[in-house]
N, C-alpha and C positions, 0 to 999 in steps of 0.2 A: 675671553674674547675668539678665543680658537674653536671653543665649543657652539658659541652662537653661530660661527662660520658654518659648521660641519650642519646644526641645525638649518641654517640657510638654503644648504646644497641640498637637504635632503627636502627640504620643500619644493625648490625648484625643480628636482628630480621627476616631481608629479606633472610638468609641464609640457616633459619628453615628448606624450605621444601626440601634442598638439602643435608638431614645429613647422607643419604645414602653413596651419592657418597663423600661426605667428609670423611667417612670412608675410602674408597678404597684411598683417598688422604692419610691416614693416616698410612696406610698398605705401600704405595709405599716409604713414608718419613722415615718409620722406616727401613725399608730393605735399603736404601741408608745410614742412620746413622750408620747403624751394618756394612757395609762394611767399614765406613772411621775408625772405631775402630778397625778392621779385618786389615786394611793396616797396624797399629804399632805394632799389635801381630803379622805378618806376618813376619816384620823386625826382631824382637827379634826371632823367631824360626831359621831363614836363619844365620843371625851372630852365634846364638849358634852350628847351623848344620855345618857352617861353620870349627868354632872353634874346634868341635867335630869329625870333617871329616865324618860326618851322610851323606853317599851317598844317601841312598833311600830319604833322603826328600830332597836335593839339584834337585834330577831330577823331584821329585813333584812339587816344587816351581812353573817353566813355567807353568804348567796346571793349580794349583789354583791361580795364579795372572788373569788367564784369566777367570774362574769362579768368581772370585772379580768384575771383572768386568762388567761381564755378567749380573751378581745382581744389581750391581751398576746402570748399564745404566737399567734394568727392573724399579728399585725403581724409578729414575729419570723421567721415562717415564711417571710411574702409577701419580705420584704426579702432573708434570706438566700439564698433558694432563686433569685429572680429574679438577684441582684447574680453567682452561680455562673455560671447560664445565661449572661451578659453575660461573666463572666471566662473561662471554656470558651471560648467563640466568638474570644475576642479572640485568645488563645493559639492558637488553631486558623488564624483569618487571618492573624494575624503569620508565623505557623510556613510556612504555605504560600508567603506573600510571600519570605521569609528562601530557602527551597529553591529556589525561583524564580530568584531572585537569583544564589543559588550556581552555577547552572545556567548563566548568560550569563557568568559573570565567567574572565577570560581565565586562561592556562595558569597564569603567573607568581604568581599568587594564593595558589593550592597549592604553587608551591614555596617564597613565603615565609611560610607558616603550616603548622604542623602538623595533621593530622588531628583531633588531642584538642582543638584551642582552635577549628577550626570545629563539631566538634559541640557543643562545652561551648555554642556562640553559640546554636544552634538550640536545644540541650535546656534546658540551664540558664538562661541569660539570658533569653529569650522567657518563660519559666516567670516569671521576677523580676518583668516588664511589669507583669504584675498588679496588683502590689503596690503600683505608684505610681498605676496606672488604678484597678481595679474595687475592689481592698481599700481605698485610703487613701478613696475615693469612699464606699464602704459604712461606713466610719467616721466620717465627716465627715456623710455624711446621718444616719444612727443616732443618735450620740451628738449632733453639733449641733443636731440638732432638739430630744433631752432638752434639751439647755445651754439652749436658746432658751426651750422652753418652761418648764423650772423657771425660768430668770430672769427672765421674763415675770411668772409668777405672784408671784416675789419682791417683785418691782416694785411690782406693783399691791397687797399685802399692805402693805410699808414700804417705800418708794422711798428712805427716807434710810437706813435701815439697809443696805439692797442696794448703796448707791454704796461704803461701807466695804468689801465684797466685792471691789468692780470696783476699787479703786485700786489692786491688786497684780498686775492685769493685763500690765501694762508689765514686771513683774520676770519673770514666767512666759515672755512673748513671747522676750526677751533670754536664759535659759535654752535655748528650745527653740532657737533661730538658731545659738547656739554648738555646740550637739551635731548640729545638721544637718550642719555644715561635716565636725565625725570622722566621721559615719556614713558621708558620701557616698564619704571615702578608704577607709575600710576596706572599705565595698560594692565598690568596683571590685576592691581588691585580693583580696577574696572570690573574686570572677569568675574574675579573673588565675589564681590559685590552683585552682579548679575546672578551667580548662582545663589545666592541666599535670598534676592529678590525672589525666584523662580520658586525655591523652597518653600518659602510662606505660600505663597500661590497655590501650590499642589495640595499641603498639607489642608490650607484652607477648603480646598474643593472637594477633596476625598472626605473630609470629616465635617461638611457642610452640615450635618444634621446634630451633631456635638455642638458646633458651634452656636446653633440657634437654640437646642434646648437648653443650653447653659450661659446663654446669653454674652457669648466670646465675641460680639460682634467690632464692639468698641477697641476690645483688646488685640485681634487679629488685622483691623484696620490699620491703630496705630503700629503695629509690627510692620505691617508692607510699608507705613510711612517712614518710619527710622531707617529700614533697609534700601528703600527706595532714595532716601535723602543720601544717605550712603555713596549710593552707586550715582547720584546727581552732582557731589563734592567731586568725588576724584574725578569726573567725566570733566567738569569745569575745570579743575585744576589743568587736565591735561591742555583742554582748549586754549588756556590761559597761554601755557608754555608754549603752544604752535603759533598762538597769534601774535606771541611778543615776538619768537624767534622769524618771523617773516619782515616786519617793517624793521628790526634791528639790521637786518643783511640787505634791505633795501637802501637805508640811510647810508650803509656803507658804501654800496651801488653808486648813488647818487655823489657821494663825495669825488671817488674815482671820477666818475660823469664832469662834476664842475672842474677840478685839475685838469682833464683832458679839455675840456670847454677853452678853461683860462689859456692854458698853453696853444692849443689850436688858432685861437682869435689872435695871435701874436704876428704881425705881417710876415717875419722872418721865416716863421713855420710855416707858414699859409703857403707862402711863395707863391708857386704857379695853379695852386688850387681853385679850380670852378668853383662859383657859387653851388651850382646844382651838386657838384662832388661836397661838398661840404656838407650840405644838409642832408644830403643823402647819408654821410657820417654819420653826424649827427643822432641822425632817427634811428639807424641801425643799432648805434651804440643805446639809446635812449630804449628800446624795444628789449634790448638783452636784460633788464631787468625783470619783466614778465617771466619768461622763462625759468632765470634763476631762482625766482619766489617759489613758483611750482618746484622745483628741484629741491631748494631748504624745507618745503611741506612734504618732501617724500619720506624725510626721516620718522614723522608723525606714522604716516602708515608701515613703515617698516617696524617701527617697534612696535604697534598695535600687533601686526600680524606675527611679530617674532614673540612677544608675550602666548600669542593662542597657539603659534606652534609648539611652544615648549610644552603646554600644558594639554594637547591632543598628542604628540609623540610622547610624552609620559605615559600617556594611557594606552596607545597603540604598544609600547615596550611591557607592560606588564606582563607577569609570568601568568600563563593561563592553567585551566586545569589540566592537571595530571592525566594525562590518557597516552599511556605508553604500550599498553594491551592490545592485545591482537587477538582474542578468544572472541568468537561470535555464536559459541554452544549455545544450545536451546538448555536451559536450566530445567532439571526434575524439583529443584527447592529445599535440598539440605542445605543446611547453614551451620558455620560449628565459628563460635567466636572464642580465641586464643588468648589469653591474658592481655586482653584488650584494655589499652590506655587511651584519653582525649584528654588534650589537653591546651587548653583555648590560649590565644595572643595573648590575653589580659592577666593570664596564668591561674585560670577557674580549671580545676582538675574536674570535667564532668565525670568522667569514666573512669573506675579503678579496677584493675588486674581482673577484666570481665571474662567470663569461662561459662561459656553456655552451649547446648549441643539442640538444634533443632532439625527432626528428621522432615521429609520430604512428604507431604499433607497432612501436616500436625498442625494444629491450632493452639500458639502460646500468646497469654496473654500477658502485658506487663502492667504491674500496678505499683503505686506508691505515692506520698505525696509529691506536691509540686516541686520542680527542680529537683527530682530523683534519679534524672537524667534519662527516662525513657525516652526521649524525642531526640536526644543528641546519640542514642544508639540507634534508631531507624533512618536520621541522616546519614549515619557512617555505611549503612546499608546500599543507601544510592549513591554514594559517594560526593554529597554534597560537603563531606567532610571527610577527610583522611586522618586514620588513626597513626595516633603520636607514636605508638611503639604495639608490639602484640600482631595478632594475623586474623584475619576476616577469610574462611572457607565458604565457596558456594562450591556443592557437588566435589568436595575435596580439594578444589582449584582457589588458589588463591584470588581474592577480589580482583586484587590491580592487573592482573593478566587478562580481565576481560577489555574489551572495548568498551567506552564509557557509555555510548549510546547504546550499543547492543545490551549493554547492561539494564539500563534504565527501561529501554522496551520491554524487559522483561519482570519488572515490577511494576504493580500498581499502586497507588497512594490514593486515598483520601484523608485529606487533611482538617484539622478541625476549625480551619480559617478557608472557606470553599473562594475558591477562585473562579470567576465567570468572566467569558469575555463579549463585548459588545457587538454580538453575532446573534444569531438565530439559536433556537434549543439544539433543533439537530449538528449545528456546525460545534457547539459546545460540547455535546456529546461525541461526537465524532471528531476529534481533534487531534493535530499532528497529525502522529504515525496512524490515527483511524481515519483518516480524511477519505481514503476511497471505500469505508464501509456501507453496504446495502442496506437499502430501510428499512427490509425485512431485520437485521441485524441491529440495527439502531432500536426498530421498535422493542423487538425482543428484551433488548436489555432493560431498556425505559419500564416496559413490563414488569422484567427482574428485580427492579429496584423500586416498585410499587409506584413510579411516576407517571407514566402512562396516562392514568386518568384524569391528574390536573393539566398533564400537556394538550390534553385533547379539550378541556375547558378554555386553553387561552386563545385570544381572536384569532390568530392564524395556525394554530396547533403546534407542528415542529416547524414550521417555518416563522414564527413570532421572533421578533427581534427581541433579545432580551436586557439592552440598555446597560449603560456604563456597570458594573460590578452584578449586572442581574438584581439589581438593587427592589425591583419592581415583582418580587418573590419574595417569599417565607422564608424563614431561614430552614425549616424544614424540608421546602420544595428544594430550594436550591441545594441543599446535601444529597437528596435525591439525585438530582441530575450530575453531580459528582459521584455520587457511587454507580449510576448509572455507565458514566464513564468509565469508570475503574472494571466494571463487569464486562463492556465491552473488548476492553483491552487485552481481556481472558490470559491474564500473564501467569507464570506461575509461582509469584511469590504475591502476598496480596499483603498490602500495611495499612489499615485503621488508627489514625491517630486521632483519639478523640470524636471518632466519627459521627458519636451519637449525642454528642451536647448540647447542639442548639436545638434538641426537637423536642417536642411536647409527647405525654406517653402514649399517645394515637400513633404518632408517626413512626415512634421506637418502635411499637408493635411490630408496625408494617416494616421498617427498616430492616428490625432484628430478622424477619423471615427472609427479607432480600440478602442480608449477610448469610444465612444460614446455606441459601442458595449457591451467593458466590463463594463461599468458604470450601464447596466440596472440592474433593481432588487438589486442591492447592493449598501449599503451606501459606499460615494466615500468622500475620504478628498485630494484635489488638492491644491499642493502649486505653483506658478505661479510667474514666473516675468514678461513673455510675457501676457497681459492681454487678447489675442485674443483668446487665450484658455481656459480660465474661463468666458468668459461673459453668456456663457449659464448654469452657476450653479443656482441651485436653491437659493444659498443665498451666500453672498459673506460676509467675515469678514475681515477687515481690521487692522491690529496689529501692535505694534509700541511699541516697549522696553516692549514687555513682554503683554502688556494690550491690549482690544478690543476699539478701538476708534471709528469704526461705524461699521454697517451691514447691511444688507436688498439685494434686487436683483439688476443687474446690473444697470436698467433705474431709479430705486427708487435712487441710491446712485450718479447717474451721477446729478440728479436732484436735490441732496442736494448741489453740487457746494461745496462739503469737500475735506479730505483727498485722497478719492479713487477718485475723479475727479481729482486733481492734478496729482497724480499717472499716471493716463488714458491719459492726456495731453502730458504730459511727454513721455508716453510711445508709444502715437501715430503720436508725432512731431519723435521719434526715427525712427519709422518703414517709 
C-alpha cells in the first residue's frame, strides 16, 4: 500500500508544470458545482412563489433557468477542456521520456522482451496513465465539489437529517476498497494481454512473406483471435466489477435516502419546514447519488492507471547501458583482447579466456562453425555486451574508459542482416551521425560500394523512398547500401559480420573490390563463412566454442592440415 502511494505521488509529480491550467479547471468545476446547488435552491423559491402567488418571481424564473444553464455549461467546458489539455500534455511528456529511455537500454532488454510488448508499453500503457492522473483528478474535482456543495447545503438546511445519510459512508468505503483490489489485478492482466495481441500483429506484419509462403494465415488468425479473446475476457471482468460497484453503492444511498424521507415526513420532525424547503432538501439529497456514483467509478480509473504506472515506472527505472567512460580520443585502431570471458545470463559461456592482438591497419578474419563465438566477440568491441571478465584495450586504453557514443562512432559495422529505414536512399546511406554528409561524399561512398549504378536506375535515384526494411531491393543491393553507409562513416575500425553471405557471385565480386577499398588504412575484422572472401586477410583466426584453435595466414593454415584446412576443403567442395 505504501509502495502504491509512492507510485501515485510520482505520477502526480508529472502534473506539477500544469498547476496554472489546473487552477482554471478548479474555477470551471467550482462554477459547475455552484449551479448544481442553485437548482435545489431555485426549486424552493419557485414552490414558495407559487404558494404565495408571487407573480414577479414566476415571470423571472425562465430567465434564471437559462442563466443557470449557461454558467453550468461554461463551468463544464472550462473544467473538461483544460483537463484534456493537461492530460494530452502528460501523455506526450511521459511518452517522450519512455522512448528516450528505450534508446538508452542495453541490447539485452530487446532480447528479453518482444517488440509487441515494448510498443504496447509506449502506446497503450502510457495512455492508461491519464486514467489515474488527470481523469481521476477531473472526476474528483468535478464530482467532489458537487458532493461538498450539496452536503454543505443539506447540513445548513437540516443537519440532523443529513447525519442519517452520512452513517452509511463507512459501508460505501468498504465496498470501494474491495472492488479496488480486484480491478488492479484485472487491469494488469489487460495490459499484459494487450502486449500479446501487439506481438502477434508485429510478427505477422514483419514476416508477411513467410506467412503467405507457408500458408500460415489460419494459424496466425487463430493466434490473434486467442490473444484478443483473452484481452476481451479480462476487460469484461473489469467492466463487471466496475458496473456492480455503482449499483450497490446507489442502493445503499437510496436506503439512506428512504430513511431520511421516512423521518422527514413525521410531523414532529417537519415542524415549521415549508413545502419549498422540504422539496429542495429532498431534491438536493437525491442529487447526491449521481456525484457519489461518479466518485465510486474513480476507483476503476485509479486502478487502471496505477497498473500502467507500475509497468511504465519499472521501465523508466531499469539500469541503462553502462557509460562511465570519458575518453573521446580518435582511435588509431590497435585492438587487444586479454583473457576475455563472456557468459550470458542463461549461463552460456560464449567466449573462453580469449587472447588476441590486432595491429592498426591489419585485416583479421575470424572463421569457425556457427556458434563458435565470432559474433559475440564483435559485440564486445562495440559494447552491445560487456565482457564478464578480462580486458579489451583499444590503442592500449581500456574500452570502458571511452564514452560509449564516441566509441561507436569510430567503429563501422556491416551486419549479415541489413537494416534499412523507411526513408530515401540518401537518408539511409547518410544515417545518424552522417546526416550532414555532402552529396559528393554520399555518391563517392556509393560508388566505392558499387551501389551507384543500381541507385541511379531507381525511379528517383538517391531520392527514392525505400519502403519498410528496403524490401523492394534485392539482398545484394541492400547489402551494398549498408556497405556504402559503412564506407561513408570512414571509421578507423571496420567490422564485416557475414557481410557477403547474401550475395550472388557477381555482386560478391564487386563487393570484394569495394571491401578492398574500404579496408585500406583501417583495422578490419571480417567474419565469413565463404572462405573465398578471407583468403587475402593478413591473419586468419580459427575459433571453436569461444576459443582460438589456430591462427596464421591462409597458406600457413592450409599447410598445417588442421581445422582451417578441413573447413576450406568442405567449403571448396560446396562451391
